[in-house]
Rosetta silent file (secondary structure, phi, psi, omega in degrees, C-alpha in Angstrom):
SEQUENCE: MEDTVQDALNQIQDKKYGALLEEKGIAAKRIRAYGFAFSGKDVLIGM
SCORE:     score description
SCORE:     0.000 S_00000001
   1 L     0.000  -30.187  179.176  -12.571   -0.666    7.194 S_00000001
   2 H   -60.571  -39.550  178.652  -12.803   -0.468    3.419 S_00000001
   3 H   -63.572  -38.622  179.653  -12.292    3.300    3.579 S_00000001
   4 H   -65.932  -41.193  177.488   -9.173    2.853    5.722 S_00000001
   5 H   -62.472  -45.387 -179.458   -7.707    0.358    3.256 S_00000001
   6 H   -64.435  -39.106  176.797   -8.391    2.744    0.366 S_00000001
   7 H   -60.911  -40.280  178.957   -6.838    5.642    2.311 S_00000001
   8 H   -64.397  -44.310  179.327   -3.714    3.539    2.850 S_00000001
   9 H   -65.335  -38.635  176.668   -3.473    2.678   -0.852 S_00000001
  10 H   -62.928  -39.928  179.077   -3.998    6.337   -1.782 S_00000001
  11 H   -63.194  -41.026  178.751   -1.189    7.352    0.573 S_00000001
  12 H   -59.439  -42.576  179.210    1.158    4.856   -1.070 S_00000001
  13 H   -71.155  -47.326 -176.647    0.402    6.409   -4.458 S_00000001
  14 H   -60.477  -40.146 -176.995    0.416   10.041   -3.282 S_00000001
  15 L   -90.344    0.378  174.922    3.743    9.734   -1.502 S_00000001
  16 L    53.083   45.765  179.213    5.236    7.681   -4.358 S_00000001
  17 H   -60.988  -33.196  178.668    6.695    5.024   -2.083 S_00000001
  18 H   -63.281  -35.085  179.914    7.177    2.758   -5.110 S_00000001
  19 H   -62.451  -36.165  178.568    9.451    5.331   -6.744 S_00000001
  20 H   -63.271  -38.807  178.858   11.834    5.089   -3.789 S_00000001
  21 H   -70.515  -38.436  177.844   12.114    1.347   -4.328 S_00000001
  22 H   -62.962  -37.654  177.336   12.620    1.789   -8.065 S_00000001
  23 H   -61.594  -26.584  179.494   15.481    4.208   -7.351 S_00000001
  24 L   -88.028    4.944  175.034   17.117    1.393   -5.402 S_00000001
  25 L    97.471    8.630  179.103   16.964   -0.850   -8.466 S_00000001
  26 L   -88.059  128.747 -179.174   13.777   -2.818   -7.837 S_00000001
  27 L   -64.616  138.897 -177.925   11.736   -3.358  -11.005 S_00000001
  28 H   -56.882  -35.812 -178.203    8.305   -1.697  -10.930 S_00000001
  29 H   -69.082  -14.048  178.960    6.597   -4.971  -11.869 S_00000001
  30 H   -94.876   -7.930 -176.996    7.958   -6.559   -8.674 S_00000001
  31 L   -89.043  128.974  178.216    6.611   -3.848   -6.352 S_00000001
  32 L  -118.426  146.133  177.512    3.276   -4.552   -4.659 S_00000001
  33 L  -119.044  130.804  179.655    1.158   -2.170   -2.612 S_00000001
  34 L  -129.380  137.312  173.028   -1.100   -3.385    0.191 S_00000001
  35 E  -109.249  135.230 -178.276   -3.408   -1.438    2.450 S_00000001
  36 E  -118.537  141.290  172.891   -4.237   -2.862    5.874 S_00000001
  37 E  -134.116  138.027 -178.726   -7.096   -2.022    8.233 S_00000001
  38 E  -123.999  139.532  172.948   -7.548   -3.447   11.712 S_00000001
  39 E  -143.946  100.036 -174.706  -10.569   -3.459   13.981 S_00000001
  40 L    63.610 -121.958  178.414  -10.022   -5.567   17.062 S_00000001
  41 L   -94.538   -1.453  178.295   -9.154   -9.015   15.747 S_00000001
  42 E   -84.916  140.130  179.386  -10.607   -8.306   12.296 S_00000001
  43 E  -134.112  137.516  174.088   -8.195   -7.469    9.491 S_00000001
  44 E  -124.447  128.728 -179.619   -8.887   -6.295    5.956 S_00000001
  45 E  -120.191  129.061  178.603   -6.111   -6.288    3.376 S_00000001
  46 E  -124.247  155.841  179.930   -6.475   -4.600   -0.004 S_00000001
  47 L  -121.649    0.000    0.000   -4.270   -4.358   -3.055 S_00000001
């Protein structure tokens, strides 16, 4: 699950999702990135 969380965080960076929010006027310091992985009822969340 750790690999899935890291892949999600990498995708957020690679696709520059934060830049889209900044273009809409949201300050970079207010933007948070979270990666989620699910396996049955288990959940892992990374930042």
